[in-house]
N, C-alpha and C positions, 0 to 999 in steps of 0.2 A: 752878626748872622740874623735875619728879619725870621721871625716866627713864620710857619706856613699858613696861609689863610684858610679858615673853617668853612664849612658849608654855610654857616647862617652868616657868615662876614661876607662870605663873597656872593652871597646874595643880595645884601644888603648894599653892597657898593655897587655890582652891577643893576642893581634896580637905581639907585642913584644918577649914574650916568646917564641910562635910557630916559630916567625922569625928567633932568635936566636939559636934555636935548627935546621934551614934548615928545615923547612915542607913546602911543596907545597902549594901555594897559602894561605899564614898565613892572609891577611885580609879577605878573602872571608872565611875560616874557623873559624876564631873569629867571624865575624859576625854569621854565621849560630849556632853557641854554644851560643851565647849572645841571640839572638831571642827564641830559645829554652828555655835557664833558666830562661829567662824573661818575656816572652809571649809577649816581642815588636816586632812590623812589621821591617821590613828594612826602611818603612817610617818612621814610629814612632822614628827610632834610628837619622834619620836623621832631622826632624823636632821637635824632643823634646830630644836633647842630652843631656841636666842635668838633665833629669828623674832619681831620686836616685834609687840604688837598694836596696832592703830589705837584709838582713843578711843573709836570706836561699837561696835568689837568687845568691847573691854572693858567698856562699858556692857551689851552684849548679854548677855556672861556673866554679870556680877553679875545681871542680871534673874531668869537661868536660874535661878542658884545661890539665890535668893532664894526661886522657886518652889518649889524641892527641899526648901528646909529648912521650908516649910509642908508638905510629906510629900505634894506632886504629884507623881507617876512622871514619872518620865524619858521614858517613852512619848508621855505625855499632854504635857507641855511641847514635845517636837519633832515630835508629831503621827505618829510612826511606829514600828514595833516590827520588830527580827529575830524570825522564826521559821522553825526547820529550816532551809532554804538560800535562803530568801525575806525580801524586806522587805516590812512591808504597811503600808499607813495606818491610822491609828486615830483614832477621835474618840470623846466620851462615850456616842455609843450603841452603841457596841460593847466587848465584855471584852477587855482588852488581853492577848493571848497570854503564855503563861509557859510555860517550858522543860519543866513535869511533863508538858504536854501533849502534847510530842513523843514520848512512849510509844506513842501510838497511831499516829504514823508508825513505829517501830521494829517493832510488829506488822506494819501495812500492805505495808512493803518485804520482810519473809520473806514473806507472803503472796502475793505477786504478782511472778513474774518483771519483770525491766526492760523487756524487748519485748512484755510480754503486754497484748494491749487488755479491757480488764474496764471495766466501771459503778461507778460510786461513788455515794451519796449521802451529804451532812454535814447532819446534821437539827438544828436549830440553830443555822445557820453561824455569825452575827455577821460578823466582818470577812472570812470566807472561808478562814481561816487553814489548817484540816485540809483542805478539800478541794483547794485551790490547791496545798499544800504535796505533797499526793499528785501531781497531774496534774503538777506540776514535776518530779518524780521519776520517773514513769511517762506516756511520752508516747503511750504507745496505750490510756490511759483518757481516758476521760469522765465528766462528773458532774454532780450538782445539787446545789444549796444550798438548804436551806428555812429559813426565819424569820418569825416574826410581825411583827417589827418592820421595817418599811418603811426607815426610816432606817438601820437594820443594812445591809440588800438594798443599800441605794444605794453603801455603803461596802464592800460585797465586789465590786459589779460594778466600782467603780473599780480597786479591788485587782487584779481577772481582767486588766482591760484594760490597766493598767501592766505586768503581768509578760507579756502576750502571751497570755494561756489563756483570754481570752473565748472564743474560737472552740471550744473544749471543756468551759465550764462555763456552766451554765444557774441562773439563780437565781429562786426563786418564794416568794412570801410564800403562808405556808399553814402549819397548825398540826402540827408534826413531820412525819408521812408522809401525811397526809390529801390523797386522791384521786391517790395512784399504785397501780396494779395490784398483785397478789400477783406474788410471785416475779421481783420486777422488776430488783434488783441484786445483782451480785456482791460488792460492799464497804458494809456499813453504818458509817457512824461519826457519832459526838456526844459533844459537851463540853456536858452541860445543866446547869443549875441544880442544885448540890446541899449548899448551906450550909443548915442548919436555920433556920428563920426567926429564931429566938431568939438565934441565935449571930451574926448578922450584926452588932449595935450593938459587938460586941468585937473585929470585924475590924481588921488595921491601916489606918490612914488612907487608905493607898494603894489600897488597895481597897475599903473603905467609901465613900468619900468622890468614887471616879472611876470605877468601873465602875458599870453599869447594874443596878439591882436585879431586872431580870426576869433579868438572867444570872448571878445570886447565889442567889436564895431557891428553895430545892428544899421549902419547905412544912415543915409542924412537925417534921418528922424528918428531912429534906433527902432523901426518897426518894421524894418524889411524882413525878418525872419519870420515874424508872425503871419505877414501875408503869403509867405510861403508854407507855412506850417500847418495855416490853419483847413486849410482844402484837403492836405494830406493826411492830418488826422482824423478828421471828419471820414476819410475814405476809409483808413485803416482799422479803425475803432469799430468795434463787437457792439453789435445793438445791447444797449443798457450798459455798456463800458465808462469807462471815467476815464477822462485826461486832465493833465494838471501841467501847466507850464510857469515857469518864474516870469517876471516882467519887475522893471525898474518902478519905483515908488508912486512916479506921475503919468503909469502908463495904461491905468487899469480899465478904464471907459473906452479907452481909444482900442486895445486887444482885445475886450469882450464883444465890441462889435464885430470885429473882424472873425469870429469864432462863430457868432449867429449868422453874421453872412454866410458863413461857410454851411449853415445849417444845423447848427448844435444846439440844442436847448436846455434850459435851465442852468445857463451859463451864469457864473457869480465870480466876484473880484473876493477874495480872501487876503486877510492881515497878518502881517507876522507878529512875532511876539513885542516889538518895538512899534507895533499899531501901525505900520503903513502897509499902504497895499503891496503885493508881494507874488499873490500867484492866480493866475484865471483857471478856473476848473468848472465841471459841470457836476463834480462830485460834494461831499460833504463838508460844511463850513466847519473846522476844528475849534475856531472860536465863539461857535454858539452851539456846538456839541461835543460833550466830553470824549477823550482818546481812549479808545479801547486800551485794556493792559494787556501786552502779550503772554 
């Protein structure tokens, strides 16, 4: 009779399979899948490494690893993804939030004091990631998330309820900021689609096959969303307000020019932690100004 696998043995075996398949971050992915399959925490894997897995847990883990080998993202396998300081449910109807997008949060945390009351709108909110991360860190804030996808809005509403933020977050089906009055918001954020249409076929399978096309396709040159957003953001932003939008790493100057043409001033391109252009904003640059501690 074969001895049951232990936590550490199962982790190493799963990691080995993922590494052999050239999956990025095999150790992290294997640990996350092991945690989900067994209910063990990261700390328990380290402090009780020889705990045996039940046959059911081993079978569940094997199924998870097989799906990851087929290039299904861990967030899709588990149905959840961590972002900033919150955990979000994700479905095939929403973009799986990425660490690069947290650069928007770096700007927002600098622009608004921890106890400050302010209004925020997240245009194309998807899972609600950016809006809910802002509200989670700034208890005086309230906001709105918009999207044209009813399915995405259902996910965002569920996430807000799970995080206890549904009393400060409203979600509406509309195109970008259509229907909102001039000078309505202190903070405007967005992670719009910015991949040029012809580049989508060359994306990693994790993105190309599992993120909604609506959240990826930025038109022929990847800039169509910014042409639509720039005048709308200029319109709904309060005087002295801050906007921050995510961009592709090579779109900084083009997007900056679109927002300047819309009448916004002090527009700058901010780099992410990988030293690539990631956000266009008129707010503070977190790479040159220390981020306030909440």
